[in-house]
Phi, psi and omega in degrees: 000145180273145166275129181251109181265123180297140176249151181279343178207156184279143176294142175288160179274092181220152173297147173052043183273056171193134176223168185210146174185139176050044175077017181228134172263143181233131175216165184259136167229101180057249182260016181237145169254116182269136183243116182253119176280117185297322184288313184269344184066014178273146181242135171235173179219149177256119188261124173257152180284337182240171179298136180262132179264334177199147173231131183214136174277126180233158176254117178244103181052044176088354179257132178274119178239146170262121179257124178252120176270099180258176186296314185254356183199167171248124184255142180242121182243142173285119185293320183293314183272344183055044178232145180291136179264311176194169173224151181244114178292145181239132177284128181248152180280325179211105187302330183289330183246351184290136170212158177245138179201142185100113183223135175206163179225154174207116184064235178259015179252139175240134184251129182230125181270161184226167185290341178263011172097348181278158176234119178278133175258112183256122178266124182260126177230102181065240181254034178212162179198158180206157177284119182258338178197170180226130177267124185234096177224330178277152178248351184237179183299128176289135180255325180199156174222139178222163180218161179169184178246127176242119182052039176084358181253131180284133179224153168244137180233131182233152181223157177229175187293340179275359179093005178282130177236131184236133175260128178249120178280188185292341175268003182064034171275129185275143171230125180272138176274171176297121186272138172262099187302132176079005182246108183293129173273114186265335187203154184223145169222151180243123176259183181287348182237332189218169171257130182249128182236133175257145188232161178299335178288351185092358181272152172243128179239139179249139183228153171269180185288351174273355179090007180272139180289129179269316178197169180224135181243127172278081194277319187225159181269347181224183186308127181268126188255335185199149172222158173210149184238134176250111183291330184296327181244004184050051182238132174256132175251142179223144176227150184212180181282003176269010175073017182251136165254120184243149177239131185232140166273128183251161185298145171234175179297327182275333184220105185279004186276153172251140179212147174280122182267343180161173178205160175228137178253122181247097186301137177059033181237120175269096190283133185231353179206148177213141182204134171280152168287165182299327181285339179081003182271348178224155176223142181236155175217150177253156176227139180301136175060031179231122184273050178216146168253123182268125182238127181237156166289132183272143176295145183259000000 
C-alpha cells in the first residue's frame, strides 16, 4: 500500500516533475516550486516571478542546491535554508516562446537546456555564477539533461523533442546515439554502465557510451514522463500516462539481463514524476492535478 502525503497544490504536467535531496521532495506548481519535508510533512514554496519549466536538486561541490529553470533566468536556491542564493539571467531569442528545461550538474558546473536547442554551462563559484560557455549540438527543444559516471568516466547526456540524444564527454565532445525517428526522448538516467532513455512511445532504450543501443524495453502503453535510477539497488523506476509505476533491474557488467522487479497501478493518475530517496528504500511519484504524493517501499 502507498503512503499518500497531502500536497498544498497540484503538480503541473511536466516531464520529470519531482526531485529529491536531503529529505525533501521538490515539485512544480505553476510559478512555484513546492518543497515537502518528508520527516515533518510540512510544505514550503520557492516563488519565481515567471513560469518554471523544471526544478531539480543538484549537488555542486557538496552543496545541495535547488535549480529553477524559469523563462528569463536560472535561479539557484539553498535547499537547507530554502533561500535564493543567486540567479543567472539568460538571453532569449523570443521571450514569448523561450523556455528552459533540462538541468544537470558536474563539479561546479550546472547545465541548463533551452527551447532553441542550446545548453548553457553555468559555473558556480560560492554564492555567484555565470554562463561560461554554450553547448550547441541540438536543433530542437531540449527535454532533459542528466549526468553521471560510466565506467569511471564523467558524462553529460542531453535530449530533445525530436528524439536526438547527445553524450558529452569530459572535454564536451559530442557523440550522438542511435536515433529513434519521430520518438520524443522525455527523460534520461545514467547508470554505472549505460545511458537510459525514456520515450513518448512508452519505450525505454539503453545505450553505451559509443551511442550503440544495448537493449529496448516495451515498458509502457502510453507517453512516458519520468524515470529515476537507484544505484544502491540497481533499480530503474519509470512512470507514464498509463497510470503505471514500474521497477526494472537494468544490465550491469556482471549481469547483462533486464527484468521487471515489480509495478504499482495508480488508478485515474496521470503520473508525471518519480524519485527514489537517497537511501533507495522508498520511491515517490507525483500525478498531474492530484493533491497527493504517493510513496512506496522500493524493491531491493
